[in-house]
N, C-alpha and C positions, 0 to 999 in steps of 0.2 A: 592580750596581755603584754605581748612584746612591744606593741605600740605604746601602751601605758608606761611601761618601764623606760622606754627610750625618752618619752616626753618628760619623765621625772629626772632623768640623769642630769646633774648640774654641770655647769661649765667651770673648769678649774680657774682659780685666780691667776692672772698673768704674772703676778709677782709673789709666789707663795713663799712662806718662811721655809727655811732649809730643813727643819726637823719637826716631826710630830712627837711630842713628849711621851704620850701613851695612848693606847687604844684598848677598849674593852671588847672582848670577843666572847660570844655565847657558844656553849657546847653542851650536848646532851649528857656526855660522860667523859671523864678523864681516865677511866680505868680500862674500858673496853679496848681490845686489840684488833677488833674488826669493825666494819661499818664505815660509812662516809665520814663521820666526824673524826674517827680514829685515823683515817688516812689523811684527812686535812691537817690534823694536828701533827702527825708524823712529818709532813712536808715542811713544817716550820723548822725542823731540826736537821733532817736528813735529805741528801740528794741521791737520786738514782743516777747511773752513768749518763743516760740520755734524758731528754725532756720533750715537751711538745708545745705547740703554739695554739692560738685560737682556732686555726683551721685544722687542728688535729694532726698536723704534720710533725713527725718525730725529728728532733734536732739534737745536735751535740750539747752537752752540759759540762760536767767536770771531765768527761772523756768524749772523744770523738771517734766515730767508726771510720776505718779505711774502706777501700773498695772490696767487694766480695771476690774471692778467688774460686771460681767454679761453683759458686753457690753453697759450698760446704765449709768455708773458712771465713771468719770475720776477725779483723784486727781492731784493737782499741788503743788509742793513744791518749795519754793524760794531758789535760790542759796545764800549761806551765804555771807553777806558783800557787796551786790550790792548797789551802791549809784547812785543817780541821779547826774547830773553835778553840782548842787548847794550844794552837800554834804549830802542831805537827804537820809536816808536809805530807800530802797524800801521795801514795805510790801505786804502782801497778799491782803490788802484792795485796794492798787493801781491796782492790777490785776483785782479785782472784779469790780472796777469802769470802767476799760478799756473794760471788757466784756459787762457790762451793756450799755455803750455808743455805742458799735458796734451793740448790739442787738436792740437798739432803732433807728438805722440809716437805710438808704436804703439797707444796707448790712445785715439787721437783719435776712434774710433767712439763714444765716450761723448758727444761733442759733435757728432754727425753732422748735427744740424739747427740748429746755432748759426749765426745770421746775423751778429749784431753784439753788441758789448758797449758799454754806454753808462753813464757815471757822471753822475748827475743829483743834485746836492746831497748828501744823506747816504745815497743808495741807488745800488747798482750794478745795472743792468738787463741781463738776458740776453734777447735777442730771438731767438726760435726760429722757423724756417720752418714748423714743424708742432708740435702739442702733443707733449710727451714726459713721460709720468708717471714715468719712471725718473730724471729729472734730479736730484732731491734725493738719491737713492742715490749718484749720481756725486759729488755735492758732499760726501758723507760718506765716500767711499772713501779708504783710506790713501794712495793715489798722488796724491791731490788736496791734498798738504800745501802750506802757505803759507810762503814764504821771505821773510825781511826781511833784506837785506844778508847773505844766506847763513846767517842765524840762524833758529831756530824759536821758536815761542811755547809749546812743550810743557813738561812738568814738569821735565825734566832737560836738562843741558848737557854735551855730550861734552868731556872734558878732555884725556886723553892715552891713548896705547896703553901697556899694561903687559906684563910678561913672559908673563902668562897670558891677556890679553884687552884690555879697555878700561875706563877709569874715567869715570863720569858723576857730576856734582855737581847738587845741587838747584838749580833755577831759582827764585831768590828773587823774581823778577818774574812768576811764573806767575799767570795771570788768575784761577784758582780760589784765593781768598784762604786762606792758611795751609797750602795743600797744595803738594806732597806732604809727608807727615810724615817722609820719609826724606832724610837729608843726603847720602848717597853710595851709588852702586851700583857694585859691582865685577862686570863682566860677564866671565865665564870661558868661554873657547872650548874645547869638548870635542867633537871631530868625531864620535867613535864613539858611537852611540846607547846601547849597553849601558853604557859607562863613564860617560856623562853621567847615566844613571839611577842607577848605583851611587853616584856622587858625591852625588846627592840623598839616597839612602837612608842613607849614612854620615855625613851632616851637613856635607859639604864645600860644599854649596849650600844657600841658604835658599829659593830659588824656581826651579822648572824649568818654563818655559812650554812648551806643546806636547809633553807627555810622549810618547815613542815608544810606540805602541799596544801593542807586544809586552811592554812593561815595566809597563804599568798594573797587572796583577794583583800583581806584586811590590810596587809602591809602595802599593797599596791595603791590603796587609797589614803595612805598616811603621807602627808606633805613633807615630813622631815626625813623620809626614807626613800632611797631609790633601789630598784631591783636590777641585778645583773645575772644573766643566764638565759634559760629558755629550754627548748627541747633537748633531750639527751639521748644517748644510745643505750642507756640502762634498759633492762627488760624485766617487767613483771610477768611471770609465767607460772603455769600450773603443771607440776610434774605428776604424771599418772602412772601408778604401779602397773607394770605389764606382766606381773607374775601372780596376780590374784584374780579371782572371778568376781564379777563378770568382765573386769577390765582387761583380762587376758585376750579377749576378742578385740582385734583392732577396729572392727566395725563399730563396736560400742564406744571406743575412744573417739572415733571420727564423729559419731553422733553427738557425743558430749562436747567436742570442740565447736560444732556447728550450733549447739543449743545456746551458747553464751552470747548475749547482746553486749558487745564491747563498748559501743557508744554510750549506752545507758550506764554501764559499769563505771566508766571513767568519770562521768558526770556526777555520780553519787559518791563514789569511793574516794575520788581525788579532787573534788571541787572543780572538775573539768581541766585539771592541770596535768593532763597526759594525752598522748596520742594513741588511739586504739591500734592494736597490732595483731595481724593474723599470721605473720611470718617472724621467724627468729631474727633475721637480719632486715634492715630497712630496704624496701623496694627501690629500684633504680640507683642503689648505692653499691651493694655487693651481690645483688641477685637481679635477674631479668627474666621476663616471660614466665613467671610463676603464677598460676591461677589458683586462687584460694576459693574454697567452697562457700556457697551462699549460707547466710544465717537461716536456720530452720525455726519455724514457729513451734510453740509448745505442743500444738495438736499434731504436727508432723513428727516431732520427736517421739511422742507417745506411740504413734502409729508404727514408726520404724522400730522402736524397741519391742513392740508387741510382735511385729513380723519376725523378730529374731528369737521369739519364744521366751522372752524375759518376763518376770512377774510385773504386775502393775505398779508395785512400789519397790524400787531399787534403793538400797541403803548403802551410803558411802560415808567415809569418815575423812574430814579435812583437817590438816594441821596448818597453823599460821603463826607468825611471829607477833606476839602481843605487844612488843616494844614499838612497833610501827603502826600508827593508827590507820594508815591507808591500807595496810595488809589486813588488819582486822575488819575494816570496812569492806574490803574486797571479798573477804570470806562471807560476810553477812549478805552482801548483794548476790553472790553466787548461790548462796543457800536459797534465797528468795526466787531467783530466776529458775533454778533447777527444780524447785518444788512445783512450779507451774508445769514442769515437764514430766512429773511423776517420779522424780529422783529425790529421795530424802537425804539431805546432807547434814550430818552432825559435825560440829565444829569444836576443836580444842585449841585454845589460844595459850601458847607458852612462850617463854623467852629464855635466852642464855643456855645454861647447861641442861635445863629440863627439856627444852626444844631439841637440842642435839641428841639427848638420850632417847627421846620418843622417835626421832627420825631413824637413828641407828638401831632401834629396837623394832622397826617395821610396824609402828603403831599408827598406821595411816593408810588410806587409799589414794589420797590426793595431798599434795604439798604446794602451797602458794608462797612464792618468795621473789626477791629481786636478784638480778645479776649485778656484778660490779660493772662500772663503766669500762669500756675496752678501747684499745687503740687498733687492734687487729682482730678480725672476726674469729680467728683461732682461739683467742682468749675466752670468747663466749661459748662456742659450740663444743670444743674438746671436753671441758669439764662436765658439761651437761649430757653429752651423747656418746662419747667413747665408751667402749665396754668396760674400761677400767677408769673412767672419769671420776674425779674426786667428788663431783656433785651430781653424779648419775643416780639420783634417788628414785628414778623410774624403774630401775633394774633392767634397763634396755640393753640388749646384747645383739648387735647386728654386725656381721662381717662386712656387709655392704657399706654400712656407714663408716666403720673403722677404715676401710679402704679409701673412701672419699675424703675423709678427714686428713689422712696422710698425704693424699695426692694434692689437696688444696693448698698445701704449703711447700710443694716441691719446686715451684717456680715463682719468681717474684712478679712475673707478667700479670698485670691486673685483669686483662680480659680472660686469660687462662683461669685465674682464680675465681672470677665471677661465674664462669661456666661450671666449675666444681661446686661452688656454694649454691648455685641455682639447682643443680641436681640434688644436693643434700636437702634443700628445702622441699623439693617434690617428694622425696622419700619420707621426710618427717610429716608432711601433710597426709601422706598415705598411712603411716604407722601411728602417728599421734602419741608418742610417748611423752612429749612436752607440748603444752598448748599455750602459745603466746597470748597475752592479754592486752598489755599496753606498755608504752614507753613513757615513763614519768618525766616531767620537766624538772629541772634542777635550778634553783634560784639562790643567790646570796643577797642578803639585804645589807645596805650600807647607809650610814647616816649622811645626809646632805652636807654636813660639815666637812666631809672628807671625799671630795670628788676624785675621779680618775681611776677607780677600781676597774681592773681589766677583766673582760669576759673571757675566761678560759674554760676548757672542759672541766668537769667536776673532779673533786678529790685533791685539789692542790691549793695551797695558800698563796701561790705566786701572783694572783691578782692584786695582792697587797703591794707588790713592788712598784706600782705606778700611782699609788694613793698619794694625794697632796692635801695639805691643810688649806683652809680658806682664811684662817686667822691665827694669831699667836695664842 
C-alpha cells in the first residue's frame, strides 16, 4: 500500500500560484471533543508549546525548551513576536495558564511530578519533584494548546457554522511567515464513514484526514486521489478485567491472549490496513529481547482451559465503540475466533456517553479500543497500566508495574529506558491485563489537484502547510 501511495503522489508544479482560495475538508464530527478528527481540527486553531516532525522528533514551536538542569527542571522561552489570531502578543503567562489547566484536568497525570511554575525574566521554569523524561512529549501533545483571550496561534481562525459544517479563514498573523498558503477551509461534516470516503473519491472533498481503514483500498485505486501516511504507533488493544472470574486467573488471561489469530484479525477487521501486535510497544524501538508466546490452536485452548477445571462453555461480555467500524469488526472477528475455542463472547456496541457509562458501570469483561498516537511510550503505558491510570479499565493493580513505570522516565538515556520498558513488557505478557491486537495504519487522502501534502504523524493539520496548487 505504501508503494501504491508513493506512486500516486503527484509532483508539484514548478511555478505554483501563490495562494489556494479554498479547500474542502471532510470530518466525521464537529462536536466531539475526543478522537482523531477532533484533534486534527483543534490543530487548525491552536498550537502546543512544542511540535514534532515526520521522524517523530519533538521540536520547538511557539516556545523552545532550554537545557535540563539535573533532570528535574525545564525552562521554556517564548518565540519572539508570536501573536494570537486577535493580535494579542503571546506571553509566558499564557503558557503558565495552559499548563495549569491541563494539570487540573483528567490528563493531570501528565504533570504528576510538577511542584511549581516560576517565570523568571524571559523563561518559564517547571520545577519537578523527580525527573520526567516524558515531559517534552506532554508539551507537544494536542491537548496542551495555548489560549490567548480564548484565541489560538494556529494557522486558521474559526469563522462561522455553515449548513454543511464550519468555515475557517487563514490566520494572517500566523507565526510561520507566509503560511498557510490557503485562504479558506470549508470543513464538511459527514458522519457516515462510507459516504465520507465516497465524497473524497467523487471530488466533493479536497482532503480527507484519517481515512476510514476499510475504504483505503478503494481510495488507493482512485486516480484523482493520493494517500499520505502509513503505519502508526496507535494500538488497538483488549483490556481484560482482572477482578472478575474466571479472568482473575492470569493463566486464563494468558490463554485468551494466545488464542487470538492477529494476522487473520487485521485482514478481516481492517482490510489488512494494520500491523499485528503482540506487545504494547513496537519491537526493536522501545523494547528488546522480549519473547512473545506462540499462537494456540482452538483444540489446545480448549485442552488448557479444561486442565484449569473450567467449564466447557465460558461466557464473557465484550464492549466496543460502535462509532468505529474497525472496532465493531474486531469485536465480531474475536467472537468468531473465541467461539472455536469454547469461549462464548457476547458483544454490546455503544458509543458516546452510553459507552462511557457502561465502562464506568463495570458492565463488561473485555473492552476493545484504540490508544491515542503517542510521542513518548509513557503516554501509552501509564494511563493503561498504572494502578491509578485514567484508562486502566482492566482494574489492574501492580506495585511492580507502578515501580517500573516511574523508573522508566527517571532518566532520558534511551538504552536505560529500553531496559525498563522491556521489563514492563515481560510482566504484562505474564499477567495479561491488556492484550495488544494490532497497530492501525493512518492515512490522509488528498486531491491530486493539491500536491505537496506532508506526511506527519497523525492528529495534526500541519501537513497542509506545504500544500501547493497546480492551477489557478
